[in-house]
NUZA-627356 format. One record per residue (C-alpha): x, y, z; residue number from 1. Coordinates in Angstrom, 1 decimal, m for minus. Layout:
<pts>
[pt [X,Y,Z],NUM]
...
</pts>
This chain:
<pts>
[pt [m73.1,m39.3,28.7],1]
[pt [m74.8,m41.9,26.6],2]
[pt [m72.6,m44.8,25.5],3]
[pt [m72.8,m47.5,22.9],4]
[pt [m71.6,m51.0,23.6],5]
[pt [m69.5,m52.8,20.9],6]
[pt [m68.5,m56.2,22.2],7]
[pt [m67.0,m55.4,25.6],8]
[pt [m66.2,m51.8,24.8],9]
[pt [m68.3,m48.9,26.0],10]
[pt [m67.8,m45.9,23.7],11]
[pt [m69.2,m42.3,23.8],12]
[pt [m72.2,m42.3,21.5],13]
[pt [m71.8,m38.6,20.8],14]
[pt [m68.3,m39.1,19.5],15]
[pt [m69.2,m42.2,17.4],16]
[pt [m72.0,m40.1,15.7],17]
[pt [m69.7,m37.1,15.1],18]
[pt [m66.6,m39.0,14.0],19]
[pt [m67.7,m42.3,12.5],20]
[pt [m64.5,m42.7,10.4],21]
[pt [m62.6,m42.8,13.7],22]
[pt [m64.6,m45.8,14.8],23]
[pt [m64.9,m47.7,11.6],24]
[pt [m62.9,m50.6,12.8],25]
[pt [m65.0,m51.1,16.0],26]
[pt [m68.2,m50.7,14.1],27]
[pt [m67.2,m53.1,11.3],28]
[pt [m66.3,m55.6,14.1],29]
[pt [m69.7,m55.2,15.6],30]
[pt [m71.4,m55.7,12.3],31]
[pt [m69.4,m58.9,11.6],32]
[pt [m69.5,m60.4,15.0],33]
[pt [m73.1,m59.8,16.2],34]
[pt [m74.7,m57.7,13.4],35]
[pt [m75.6,m55.0,15.8],36]
[pt [m74.4,m52.7,18.6],37]
[pt [m76.2,m51.8,21.9],38]
[pt [m77.4,m48.4,23.0],39]
[pt [m76.6,m47.2,26.5],40]
[pt [m79.5,m44.8,26.9],41]
[pt [m81.4,m47.7,28.5],42]
[pt [m79.0,m49.8,30.6],43]
[pt [m81.6,m52.4,31.5],44]
[pt [m80.5,m55.7,30.0],45]
[pt [m81.0,m56.6,27.3],46]
[pt [m80.3,m53.1,26.0],47]
[pt [m81.9,m51.7,22.8],48]
[pt [m80.1,m52.8,19.6],49]
[pt [m78.7,m50.5,16.9],50]
[pt [m78.3,m51.5,13.3],51]
[pt [m74.7,m51.0,12.0],52]
[pt [m74.9,m50.0,8.3],53]
[pt [m72.0,m49.8,5.9],54]
[pt [m71.7,m46.5,4.1],55]
[pt [m68.7,m46.8,1.7],56]
[pt [m65.7,m47.4,3.9],57]
[pt [m67.3,m46.2,7.1],58]
[pt [m70.3,m47.3,9.2],59]
[pt [m73.3,m45.5,10.6],60]
[pt [m75.9,m46.4,13.3],61]
[pt [m79.6,m46.7,13.0],62]
[pt [m82.6,m47.8,15.1],63]
[pt [m83.3,m51.5,15.1],64]
[pt [m86.7,m51.9,13.5],65]
[pt [m89.4,m53.2,15.9],66]
[pt [m87.2,m53.6,18.8],67]
[pt [m89.4,m54.0,21.9],68]
[pt [m86.7,m52.5,24.1],69]
[pt [m87.5,m48.8,24.3],70]
[pt [m84.9,m45.9,23.8],71]
[pt [m85.2,m43.3,26.5],72]
[pt [m86.1,m39.6,26.2],73]
[pt [m83.1,m37.7,24.8],74]
[pt [m81.7,m40.6,22.9],75]
[pt [m81.1,m39.8,19.2],76]
[pt [m82.6,m43.2,18.3],77]
[pt [m85.9,m42.7,20.0],78]
[pt [m88.7,m43.4,17.7],79]
[pt [m89.9,m40.1,16.2],80]
[pt [m93.0,m41.0,14.2],81]
[pt [m95.0,m41.2,17.4],82]
[pt [m94.1,m37.6,18.2],83]
[pt [m96.0,m36.2,15.3],84]
[pt [m98.9,m34.0,16.4],85]
[pt [m102.3,m34.1,14.9],86]
[pt [m103.7,m36.9,12.7],87]
[pt [m102.2,m38.2,9.4],88]
[pt [m104.1,m39.5,6.4],89]
[pt [m103.3,m41.4,3.2],90]
[pt [m103.5,m38.0,1.4],91]
[pt [m100.5,m36.6,3.4],92]
[pt [m97.3,m36.0,1.6],93]
[pt [m95.3,m37.7,4.3],94]
[pt [m96.0,m41.3,5.1],95]
[pt [m94.1,m43.7,7.4],96]
[pt [m95.0,m47.3,6.9],97]
[pt [m93.0,m50.5,7.5],98]
[pt [m90.1,m48.4,8.9],99]
[pt [m89.8,m46.5,5.5],100]
[pt [m90.4,m42.8,4.9],101]
[pt [m92.5,m42.4,1.7],102]
[pt [m92.5,m38.7,0.6],103]
[pt [m94.3,m37.0,m2.3],104]
[pt [m92.6,m33.6,m3.1],105]
[pt [m93.8,m30.8,m5.4],106]
[pt [m90.7,m31.2,m7.7],107]
[pt [m90.1,m32.8,m11.0],108]
[pt [m87.3,m35.4,m10.7],109]
[pt [m87.6,m36.4,m14.3],110]
[pt [m88.2,m34.0,m17.2],111]
[pt [m88.8,m35.2,m20.8],112]
[pt [m86.6,m33.8,m23.5],113]
[pt [m89.4,m31.5,m24.6],114]
[pt [m89.5,m29.9,m21.2],115]
[pt [m92.7,m31.6,m20.0],116]
[pt [m92.9,m33.0,m16.5],117]
[pt [m93.1,m36.8,m16.2],118]
[pt [m96.6,m38.2,m15.6],119]
[pt [m95.9,m38.7,m11.9],120]
[pt [m95.4,m34.9,m11.5],121]
[pt [m98.5,m33.8,m13.5],122]
[pt [m101.1,m31.8,m11.7],123]
[pt [m104.2,m33.6,m12.9],124]
[pt [m107.4,m33.6,m10.8],125]
[pt [m106.9,m37.4,m10.2],126]
[pt [m103.4,m36.8,m8.8],127]
[pt [m104.7,m34.0,m6.5],128]
[pt [m107.4,m36.3,m5.0],129]
[pt [m104.9,m39.0,m4.3],130]
[pt [m102.1,m37.4,m2.3],131]
[pt [m100.8,m34.0,m1.5],132]
[pt [m97.3,m32.9,m2.5],133]
[pt [m95.0,m31.0,0.0],134]
[pt [m92.7,m28.1,m0.8],135]
[pt [m89.0,m28.5,m0.5],136]
[pt [m89.0,m26.7,2.9],137]
[pt [m91.5,m29.2,4.1],138]
[pt [m89.1,m32.0,3.1],139]
[pt [m86.2,m30.4,4.9],140]
[pt [m88.2,m30.1,8.1],141]
[pt [m89.6,m33.5,7.9],142]
[pt [m86.1,m35.0,7.4],143]
[pt [m84.9,m33.0,10.5],144]
[pt [m87.8,m34.1,12.7],145]
[pt [m87.6,m37.7,11.6],146]
[pt [m83.9,m37.8,12.6],147]
[pt [m84.9,m36.1,15.9],148]
[pt [m82.6,m33.1,15.1],149]
[pt [m85.4,m30.6,16.3],150]
[pt [m84.8,m32.0,19.8],151]
[pt [m82.2,m31.1,22.3],152]
[pt [m81.7,m33.5,25.2],153]
[pt [m80.2,m31.0,27.6],154]
[pt [m76.6,m32.1,27.2],155]
[pt [m73.8,m32.8,24.8],156]
[pt [m72.9,m31.0,21.5],157]
[pt [m73.9,m31.6,17.8],158]
[pt [m71.9,m30.9,14.7],159]
[pt [m72.7,m31.4,11.1],160]
[pt [m71.4,m35.0,11.0],161]
[pt [m73.8,m36.0,13.8],162]
[pt [m76.6,m34.6,11.7],163]
[pt [m75.3,m36.3,8.7],164]
[pt [m75.1,m39.7,10.5],165]
[pt [m78.7,m39.4,11.7],166]
[pt [m80.2,m38.2,8.5],167]
[pt [m78.5,m40.9,6.4],168]
[pt [m79.5,m43.5,8.8],169]
[pt [m83.2,m42.2,8.8],170]
[pt [m83.5,m41.8,5.0],171]
[pt [m81.4,m44.8,4.0],172]
[pt [m84.4,m46.7,2.6],173]
[pt [m86.8,m43.8,1.9],174]
[pt [m88.8,m43.2,m1.2],175]
[pt [m89.1,m39.8,m2.9],176]
[pt [m91.9,m39.5,m5.5],177]
[pt [m91.9,m43.2,m5.7],178]
[pt [m88.1,m43.5,m6.4],179]
[pt [m85.5,m44.9,m4.1],180]
[pt [m83.9,m42.2,m1.9],181]
[pt [m80.5,m43.8,m2.4],182]
[pt [m80.8,m42.9,m6.1],183]
[pt [m82.1,m39.4,m5.9],184]
[pt [m80.9,m37.9,m2.6],185]
[pt [m77.4,m37.1,m1.5],186]
[pt [m76.7,m35.8,2.0],187]
[pt [m73.3,m34.1,2.2],188]
[pt [m70.8,m35.6,4.6],189]
[pt [m68.3,m33.4,6.4],190]
[pt [m65.1,m33.0,4.5],191]
[pt [m62.4,m35.4,5.7],192]
[pt [m59.0,m34.8,4.2],193]
[pt [m58.0,m38.5,4.8],194]
[pt [m61.0,m39.7,2.8],195]
[pt [m61.1,m36.9,0.2],196]
[pt [m60.7,m39.2,m2.8],197]
[pt [m63.7,m41.4,m1.8],198]
[pt [m65.8,m38.3,m0.9],199]
[pt [m65.0,m36.7,m4.2],200]
[pt [m65.7,m39.8,m6.2],201]
[pt [m69.0,m40.4,m4.5],202]
[pt [m70.2,m36.8,m5.1],203]
[pt [m69.1,m36.9,m8.8],204]
[pt [m71.0,m40.1,m9.4],205]
[pt [m74.1,m38.5,m7.9],206]
[pt [m73.8,m35.5,m10.0],207]
[pt [m73.4,m37.7,m13.1],208]
[pt [m76.7,m39.3,m12.3],209]
[pt [m78.4,m36.0,m12.9],210]
[pt [m77.1,m35.7,m16.5],211]
[pt [m79.4,m35.5,m19.5],212]
[pt [m80.0,m38.6,m21.5],213]
[pt [m82.2,m39.6,m24.4],214]
[pt [m85.3,m39.5,m22.3],215]
[pt [m84.6,m36.1,m20.8],216]
[pt [m83.2,m34.7,m17.5],217]
[pt [m82.8,m36.8,m14.4],218]
[pt [m82.9,m34.4,m11.5],219]
[pt [m81.5,m35.0,m8.0],220]
[pt [m81.7,m33.5,m4.6],221]
[pt [m78.7,m32.6,m2.5],222]
[pt [m78.7,m31.5,1.2],223]
[pt [m76.0,m29.7,3.0],224]
[pt [m74.8,m26.4,4.5],225]
[pt [m74.4,m23.2,2.5],226]
[pt [m70.9,m21.8,2.4],227]
[pt [m71.3,m19.1,m0.3],228]
[pt [m74.1,m17.5,m2.1],229]
[pt [m73.4,m14.7,m4.5],230]
[pt [m74.3,m13.2,m7.9],231]
[pt [m73.1,m14.8,m11.2],232]
[pt [m73.2,m13.4,m14.7],233]
[pt [m76.5,m15.2,m15.3],234]
[pt [m78.1,m15.1,m11.9],235]
[pt [m76.5,m16.6,m8.8],236]
[pt [m74.1,m19.3,m7.7],237]
[pt [m74.1,m21.4,m4.5],238]
[pt [m71.3,m23.5,m2.9],239]
[pt [m71.8,m26.0,m0.1],240]
[pt [m69.5,m26.0,2.9],241]
[pt [m68.6,m29.7,2.3],242]
[pt [m67.7,m29.5,m1.3],243]
[pt [m65.8,m27.4,m3.9],244]
[pt [m68.5,m27.4,m6.6],245]
[pt [m70.7,m24.5,m7.7],246]
[pt [m74.4,m24.8,m8.2],247]
[pt [m75.9,m22.1,m10.5],248]
[pt [m79.3,m20.4,m10.2],249]
[pt [m81.1,m18.6,m13.0],250]
[pt [m81.7,m14.9,m12.4],251]
[pt [m85.4,m15.5,m11.6],252]
[pt [m84.7,m18.3,m9.2],253]
[pt [m81.9,m16.4,m7.6],254]
[pt [m84.1,m13.4,m6.8],255]
[pt [m86.9,m15.6,m5.6],256]
[pt [m84.6,m17.6,m3.4],257]
[pt [m83.1,m14.5,m1.8],258]
[pt [m86.6,m13.1,m1.1],259]
[pt [m88.3,m16.2,0.2],260]
[pt [m85.5,m17.3,2.4],261]
[pt [m84.1,m14.0,3.4],262]
[pt [m84.0,m14.9,7.1],263]
[pt [m82.4,m18.4,6.6],264]
[pt [m79.8,m16.9,4.3],265]
[pt [m78.5,m14.7,7.1],266]
[pt [m76.9,m17.7,8.6],267]
[pt [m74.4,m17.9,5.8],268]
[pt [m70.8,m17.1,7.0],269]
[pt [m71.8,m16.6,10.5],270]
[pt [m70.0,m18.3,13.5],271]
[pt [m73.2,m18.4,15.6],272]
[pt [m75.7,m19.5,12.9],273]
[pt [m76.0,m22.1,10.2],274]
[pt [m77.9,m22.1,6.9],275]
[pt [m79.0,m25.6,5.7],276]
[pt [m80.3,m26.0,2.1],277]
[pt [m81.8,m28.6,m0.2],278]
[pt [m81.3,m28.2,m3.8],279]
[pt [m83.0,m29.8,m6.9],280]
[pt [m80.5,m29.8,m9.7],281]
[pt [m79.7,m31.1,m13.1],282]
[pt [m76.3,m31.4,m14.9],283]
[pt [m76.2,m29.7,m18.3],284]
[pt [m74.4,m31.1,m21.4],285]
[pt [m71.7,m28.6,m20.6],286]
[pt [m71.2,m30.0,m17.1],287]
[pt [m72.8,m27.2,m15.2],288]
[pt [m74.8,m28.0,m12.1],289]
[pt [m78.0,m26.0,m12.6],290]
[pt [m80.4,m25.5,m9.6],291]
[pt [m84.1,m25.8,m10.6],292]
[pt [m85.5,m25.3,m7.1],293]
[pt [m84.2,m24.7,m3.6],294]
[pt [m85.2,m24.3,0.1],295]
[pt [m83.2,m23.0,3.0],296]
[pt [m83.5,m23.3,6.8],297]
[pt [m81.9,m21.2,9.5],298]
[pt [m80.3,m23.1,12.5],299]
[pt [m78.1,m22.3,15.4],300]
[pt [m74.7,m23.8,15.8],301]
[pt [m76.2,m27.0,17.2],302]
[pt [m78.4,m27.3,14.0],303]
[pt [m81.6,m26.7,15.9],304]
[pt [m84.0,m25.1,13.3],305]
[pt [m84.9,m21.5,14.0],306]
[pt [m87.3,m19.1,12.3],307]
[pt [m85.2,m15.9,13.2],308]
[pt [m82.0,m14.8,14.8],309]
[pt [m84.0,m14.1,17.9],310]
[pt [m85.1,m17.7,18.1],311]
[pt [m81.5,m18.8,17.5],312]
[pt [m80.4,m16.6,20.5],313]
[pt [m83.1,m18.2,22.7],314]
[pt [m82.0,m21.7,21.5],315]
[pt [m78.4,m20.8,22.4],316]
[pt [m79.5,m19.8,25.9],317]
[pt [m81.4,m23.0,26.4],318]
[pt [m78.5,m25.1,25.3],319]
[pt [m76.1,m23.1,27.4],320]
[pt [m78.3,m23.6,30.5],321]
[pt [m78.6,m27.4,29.9],322]
[pt [m82.3,m27.2,29.2],323]
[pt [m84.2,m30.1,27.4],324]
[pt [m86.4,m28.7,24.6],325]
[pt [m87.7,m29.1,21.1],326]
[pt [m88.5,m26.9,18.2],327]
[pt [m91.9,m27.8,16.6],328]
[pt [m91.8,m27.6,12.9],329]
[pt [m94.9,m26.2,11.3],330]
[pt [m94.5,m27.8,7.8],331]
[pt [m94.5,m31.3,9.2],332]
[pt [m97.5,m32.1,11.3],333]
[pt [m101.2,m31.1,11.6],334]
[pt [m101.1,m29.6,15.1],335]
[pt [m103.4,m26.6,15.5],336]
[pt [m100.7,m24.4,17.2],337]
[pt [m96.9,m24.4,16.8],338]
[pt [m95.0,m22.7,19.6],339]
[pt [m91.5,m21.5,19.0],340]
[pt [m90.1,m23.9,21.6],341]
[pt [m91.3,m26.4,24.0],342]
[pt [m89.4,m27.0,27.2],343]
[pt [m89.6,m30.8,27.9],344]
[pt [m87.9,m30.7,31.3],345]
[pt [m90.8,m29.1,33.1],346]
[pt [m94.0,m30.7,34.3],347]
[pt [m96.2,m29.9,32.6],348]
[pt [m94.2,m28.9,29.5],349]
[pt [m93.8,m25.1,29.0],350]
[pt [m94.0,m23.4,25.7],351]
[pt [m91.8,m20.5,24.7],352]
[pt [m92.9,m17.7,22.3],353]
[pt [m90.3,m15.4,20.8],354]
[pt [m92.4,m12.3,19.8],355]
[pt [m89.9,m10.7,17.3],356]
[pt [m92.7,m8.9,15.3],357]
[pt [m94.7,m7.7,18.3],358]
[pt [m96.6,m4.5,17.4],359]
[pt [m97.7,m5.6,13.9],360]
[pt [m101.5,m6.0,13.9],361]
[pt [m101.8,m9.4,12.1],362]
[pt [m98.9,m10.8,14.2],363]
[pt [m100.5,m9.6,17.4],364]
[pt [m103.8,m11.1,16.5],365]
[pt [m102.2,m14.5,15.9],366]
[pt [m100.3,m14.2,19.1],367]
[pt [m103.6,m13.5,20.9],368]
[pt [m105.1,m16.7,19.4],369]
[pt [m102.1,m18.7,20.6],370]
[pt [m102.4,m17.3,24.1],371]
[pt [m106.0,m18.3,24.2],372]
[pt [m105.2,m21.8,23.1],373]
[pt [m102.5,m22.2,25.7],374]
[pt [m104.9,m20.8,28.4],375]
[pt [m107.7,m23.1,27.5],376]
[pt [m105.4,m26.1,27.3],377]
[pt [m103.7,m25.3,30.6],378]
[pt [m100.3,m25.0,29.0],379]
[pt [m97.7,m22.7,30.8],380]
[pt [m96.2,m20.1,28.5],381]
[pt [m93.1,m17.9,28.6],382]
[pt [m92.9,m14.9,26.2],383]
[pt [m89.9,m12.8,25.1],384]
[pt [m90.3,m9.6,23.3],385]
[pt [m86.7,m8.9,22.0],386]
[pt [m87.4,m5.2,21.3],387]
[pt [m88.7,m4.7,24.8],388]
[pt [m86.3,m6.6,27.1],389]
[pt [m82.9,m8.4,26.9],390]
[pt [m82.9,m12.1,26.7],391]
[pt [m81.1,m12.5,30.0],392]
[pt [m84.1,m10.8,31.7],393]
[pt [m86.5,m13.6,30.6],394]
[pt [m87.5,m15.8,33.6],395]
[pt [m87.6,m19.4,32.7],396]
[pt [m89.3,m22.1,35.0],397]
[pt [m86.8,m24.3,36.7],398]
[pt [m86.5,m28.0,35.5],399]
[pt [m88.8,m30.4,37.3],400]
[pt [m85.9,m32.0,39.0],401]
[pt [m84.6,m28.8,40.3],402]
[pt [m87.9,m27.9,41.7],403]
[pt [m88.1,m31.2,43.5],404]
[pt [m84.7,m30.6,45.1],405]
[pt [m85.7,m27.3,46.4],406]
[pt [m89.0,m28.7,47.7],407]
[pt [m87.2,m31.4,49.8],408]
[pt [m84.7,m28.8,51.2],409]
[pt [m81.7,m30.8,50.1],410]
</pts>
C-alpha cells in the first residue's frame, strides 16, 4: 500500500485519490501548514513532495514540479512525459513544456455568428506547416497517458474519482488550441449527494460558458463516462453517468459516432466495461446542449483503455493476477509498433498481443510485421487468439521476482 503523509498522519493514497471529499480537512491542513503533502512511494527521507490544490471545497494532489526526489515505478505521480516512445517535434499536436500540456486539437472552439471557424481553426497552408492538429480520440488518449491511467502497478483498485483526481491534477494548467484548459475543459466528477448543489452549480456555469453571444458560439469540451446513448426525434441523445443533463447529436453525427466508435460504445451499461467519452458542445439559444463532435474509448472496470472486449478480458486477468503492465496508446506517441499490452514485471518486458481478428489477410500481415519487429528487437511475446483457445489457457511468464524465488529454492 502506498501512503501519503500529511503532518504526522500516514494515509492510504489510494483512498485519498478515490474519496478526496472525505479527506478535505486533512488536505486543507497540509496546504495551509506546509503547502504540500509527502508521497510514500519513496520512503527515503526527504520524500517526494505533492502539490495540494484547491478545487472548489475539496482538494486534489499533483506532482511537485521539478522535485529532484524521484517517484517510484507504480506511483500515480511518476513523471509520464519521459515514457513517451519515439521522438517529438515542434510540429506535434501534443507538447509538454514548463510543466504544462499544450495541445492543438482538430476542433473549432469558437465559431463566428456566420458559421465560419475562427482564424486559429482555419486550415491554411501556413497553419499546416506550423503544427499538426490531433483528433478528439488522440486528446482522450493523451490525457489518459499523461495521468498514467494506461498503467497498472500490479495492486490496488481504481474507480472514476481516482481517474478524475489524476486527470484534473494533470490538466489543471493545460492549454487547448491556445486557450486555458480551465476555461474550455470540464472533467466530470463522480456524483456526491452531500455536494450535489456545488457539483450542479459548477456544471451549469460551465454549460453557460458555451452559450452563443454577439461574436458567435463559444464551444467547450466535457469528459466523462457514458451512461445512456439512444435515438432522439432529431438524431441521438447522450447522458453522462455523473450528471442528469442530455447532450444532443444531429442525425448525421449520431450515425457517424455509432459507426466509428462501435466497439467503445459496447461498454455502455455493462458491469464489466466502461465507455469514456469527450464531447465538443455548444448551448443553443433555447438551452439545448448540442454536440458538435465526439470521441469514445472503451475501458475495463479499472479504466484501463482497451481496443476490444477481448483486450478488456486480458486486462481483467492481468489485474486479477496482480501483474504490473501498461497499455500503449497508438494515437499518442511515434513508436513504430504498439503492442496490445506490455508486462512491466518481467525482465525483459514482455509484450502481449490479443489477436481478435486472426484469419483476416490484412490483419495477419500486420501481425507478421509485428512479430518480425519483436524478434529482431529481442522482445518476448505472448499471443492469444480468442477464437482458438480460452483465455485461461494462455501461459504468461512469471514476474521477475517469482522467477528469482524459484531459482534460489526458497
